[in-house]
N, C-alpha and C positions, 0 to 999 in steps of 0.2 A: 128580475125573477121570471122563470118560465111560466107561461100560461098553463092552466089545467087543461085536460083533454077536452072538456066541454067548451072551453073558451077558444080553442083552436078553430080557425076558419075552415069551412068546407072547401075542398078543392077537387079538381077532376083528376082521375087516375090517368097516368101517362100511357097506360097500355089499353085499358078497356073504356075509358072516358066516363066511367061511373063516378058519381059524386061520393066523396068520403071525407071523414075527419081524421087527420093524422092521429095515430095511437102510439107510435113509437117516439117520434121526434118531429120537430117543425120542418125538417127538410124531407120528410117522407114524400115520395112521388107516386107511389102505387098503393092500391087499396088492399092488396093481399099478397101473401107469399107466392101464390100461384102466378099472379101478374108480375111479380118481381122476377121469378124464374123465367117467365116468358120474355121478359125484357132483357135478360142476361144474354150476352153474345153466345152464339152457338158453340164456339170453341171452349168457352168456360164450362158449359153444360157437359160437353164431351169429356173435358178434363176431369170434372167431378165424377162422372160415371166410370172413367178409367181408374181413378183413384179408389173408388169404392170396390171395383173388381179386384184390384191389387190387394186391398185390405182384406177382402174375403178370402183370397188365396193364402195370404199370410196367416190368417186365423186358422184356416184348414191345416196348414203345415204345422203350426204350433200345436193344434189339437192332436194331430197324428203323432207328434213327438211325445206327447204326454200319455199316450196309450200304453198300457201294460201288456205283458205277454198274454195274460188271460183275456184282455179286451180283444186282442187280435184273434185268439183262439175262438172266442164267442162269435166274432164276425165271420170267421172261416166256417164254423159249424153251421151258422145260419145260411151261408151261401151254398154249402154242400146239401143241407136239408132241402132248400128251395129247389135245387137241381133234381134231387131224388123225387120230390113231389111232382115236378113238371114231367120228368122222364116217365114215371108210372101213369100219370094222368093221360099223356099223349099215347102211351101204349095201350090204354084201356084196361089196366090191371085192376082187379078187385083188391080188397084188403088182404094182405099177405097171410094173416092169421085166421080170419073168420071166413074168407072167401066171398064175403058180401060186397055188393057194389059200394063204392065210396061216394060220399056227398061232397063234390068238389065246389059246390056253390058257396059254401060258407067257410068256416074255420074249423072243420071237423076232421081234418086229415093231418096226421103226423108223419114224419120220416122216422120210422121205428127201426132200431138196431136189433139184430138177432142176438149178437153178443153185445151187451150194454157197454156204453162208453166208460162207465165206472170200472167194470171188470176186465175190459179189453180195450184200453185207450189207443193201442196201436192199430185197431181196426175201425176207428171212428170215421175215417175217410175212405174206407173200402166199400166200393159200390155194391159188391156181392153181399155185404153184411147189413145193408140198409135198404128198406123198401117202404112204400106207402102203406100206412096202417091207420085204422080208425083210432081216434082219440080214446074211444071206449076201451079198445083192446090194449093200446099202448100205455095209457095212464092208469086206468081203473082195474085192468086185469093183469097188471105188471108185465105187459108185453105179450101175454098169452103164449108163452114160450113153446109149449107142446104143439099147439096148432100152427104156430109160426114155423117150426121146424118142418112140419108136414108140407106146408105151403112153399117153403124154401126149397125143399127137395124137388117138388113138382116144377118149380121155376128155374132153378140153376143146376139141378142134378145132385145125386148122392155124393159124388166125388168132390165137388166144390164145397158142399156142406161139411164133409169130413175134413177138408183142408182148413176151413174156417175154424172148426172146433178144435183142431190140433195146433193151430197157430198160437204159440206162446212167446213170440218174439217181443223184444223190448224196443220201443221207438220213442225217442225224445225229439220233438220238433223244435227247430230253432225259429226265432221270430221271422227271419227271412223266408224260411220254408212255409210257415203259416201264411204269410202274406202272399206267397206264390200260389198256394192252394186256394186261398180266397179269390184271387184274381182269375185263376183257371176255372173255378166253378161258376163264377159270375159270367165269364165268357161262354161257358157251355150252356148255361141257362138262357143267356141272350140268344144263342143260336137256336135253341129249342123254341123259344118264343117267336123268333123270326120265321122258322120253319112252319110253325102253326099258322101264322098270319098269312103266309104265302098260299 
């Protein structure tokens, strides 16, 4: 019959030479998992790390396959909105509707659409239709459309605003198109950030 943990003889750790009592079995040679890992041959450690990396990649691929069209659309919209905020911050633009300086230090700036995504989904990724706007104007004043239009005319011109207002085209994005849009705007944002850091 095996001896209980208290009855096991103390021994020295094969790695750090600390005295310990075996807790797992009578053939235990190290005092802790950290010492066991340190004692493992380097190639075994590298192999475990490589396997973990492969598993993480496989999980990422499986998660990507489970995404719905709306998941991809949400991610593309987030990438587009981040680009708009960076573009307008670096250009020093004030709020498109109120004309007040924007607070870039916190989370007080939205990428506000002139023609909303709900009423004009085909313009959701049109850079002329989306500008940095205070959360107050975008969320609590329903976009402050009248003042937005005035600010938009000053920024992009009457002709461009008329073109946005008259655009009634129908656009149905495929999943591949949505993925391409997401990748393109992430790359554009990365370039803006790199340019700011330089």
